[in-house]
Residue, then its C-alpha position, 0 to 999 in steps of 0.5 A: m798934525n801927524s797923528y790923531t786918536h779917538a775912542l769909537t763905539n762898535e757901530q762907529t768901527t763898522k761904519l769906519r771900515a765901510l767908509l775906508q773901503e769906499l775911499g779905496f784904502d788897502f787893508s792889511p793885518k796888524q797885531y792888536t788891531l781889528f783892522f789896519a788900512q793905508k792910502n797915499k801914506l795915511s794909515v788908519a788903525v783900529y785897535e781892539k782895546g777900546p776900540k780906538v782909532l789911530v790916524q797917522g801920516r800925511d794929511v791927518e787933519e784933512f782926513v779927520q775934519f772932512e771924513l772921520e768927524p762928520k761921517i763917523l764921529g758925528e761931531a766937529k771938534l778938531g780945531y774947535e777945541e777953544v770953542h768947546s772947551p775954552e777953560m782948557f786954554e786958560a792959564h792953569f797947571g795940570v797934574d796927573e800920576s803914573g804907577k798907582g796901579d802897578f805892583f812894581g815901580p814908583l809912584v810918579i806924579s807930574g805937573v805941567y803949566v799950560d796957557r792958550g799958546i802952550g795948549r794949542k801947540l801941545l794939541d797940535a803935537g798930538v798930546v793925549d792921555s797917556k793911557r791912549i798911547g801904546s808906544d814907549n818911544r811915542i811916550r818919550a818923544l811926546a814928553d820931550t816935546i812937552r818939556k820944550t813947549s811948556l818952557g820948562l814949567v814941568e815938575t815931577v815927584l818920583i816916589g821910589p818903592a822904598k820911600y812909597n812904602e814908608l809914606y804909605e805906612k805913615f799916611g795909612n792910605l793911598n789918597k793921603l799919599l797922593g794928596w801929599g805928592h800932588a801938593r809937592v808938585i803944585e808947590n814947585l810949579v807955584a814957585k816957578k809960576p806964582a801968578c797961575p790961578r788954579s790946578l786941575s787933576d783927576q778926582f781921586a779924593d776930596a780936594r781938601v786932601i791936597s790943600a791940607f798938604l799945601l805949604k805957603h807958596g801953594s796956599k792960595i791956588a784953587i785946587e780943582q778935581r773932576p772925573r775924566a780930567e785927562s781930557d784936559i790938555a794940561v792933565a794929559a801932558a802931565s800924564i805923559v811926563a809922569r808915564e815917561a819917568f815911570i817906564n824909565w825907572l822900571e827899565r833902569k831897575s830891571k837892568e840892575l837886577g837882571i830881571r824884567l819888572e813888568r807892569g800891572v798886577s798880572p800872573s807874570v808879575k807875581d811870578t817875578a815877585r816870587k823869584l825875587v823873594e826866593m833869591n833875596g828874601p821877602d824884604a827885597l819887595r820893599e825896594v821894588a814894589k808897593v807892599h800894601f798890594r794884595t800881591a805882596h801878601e800872596i807872595a809872602p804872607n808871613d811878612y806882608p798882611a792882607p790889605p784892609p777893604r778900600e776906604n771910600w772917601q766920598r760922603r754917603n748921602 
């Protein structure tokens, strides 16, 4: 293991700083961190966002097991995942998406098959939810590791903006579109691994939304959804593979257009959208962006209507 990351409370952050000082770590400034410390080729960075700790370098596992977990986190999980979460090592598909909340770019849905052997290797390689990884290079390196480790049992459905906008208008809401995409990934994985008994994803809608779109191959697989499913190694792996495809698409399209398509829905994203409309007209947004977002209406109100209130899929008690 050469890296480890974990969320921290503010109290744990303070205790960790004191522990590192006690252990003789050298501190130095680093962008976006609350503090950064090094000792004997082992580095510990606590990032502002979260906050979260990232341990990298030599003897990561030893530091986590003998210092971080017992003295700061108050739990022993590293190396005991099969005890705490045995279902994570049973054969299943993990499915996750990227780009759902980004104005520019595609919606990407990926799935990864995991069993006991694959799950252990992915954990040891440092696979975690993609939202906990700030480096694109790290995303790409881990995605390559995931493809090799899972023996090719990886599937990705990339829905480019033009197709996304067409499907969104057809389905009428995002949950149905997501259900359709998840079902396509699951179908493709079942064709490769017919004996896999279940699929797991984060809870975005009633599981029947996915089941309704499953065809012959996927009709018998159990569809599971739960909050924070990204803690499952298969779902975390799927999130990384999907994220890689998303950032690669954005980079390719940015080079093609000669203008940087940024992530999210920030003011700079809106500025870029305005430039595209000024250069190529409002229809240009359909080729690079999700036009049901309020951003499209704000940029070109005569061409894109304001979005309706969000649909609540959960049943009211």
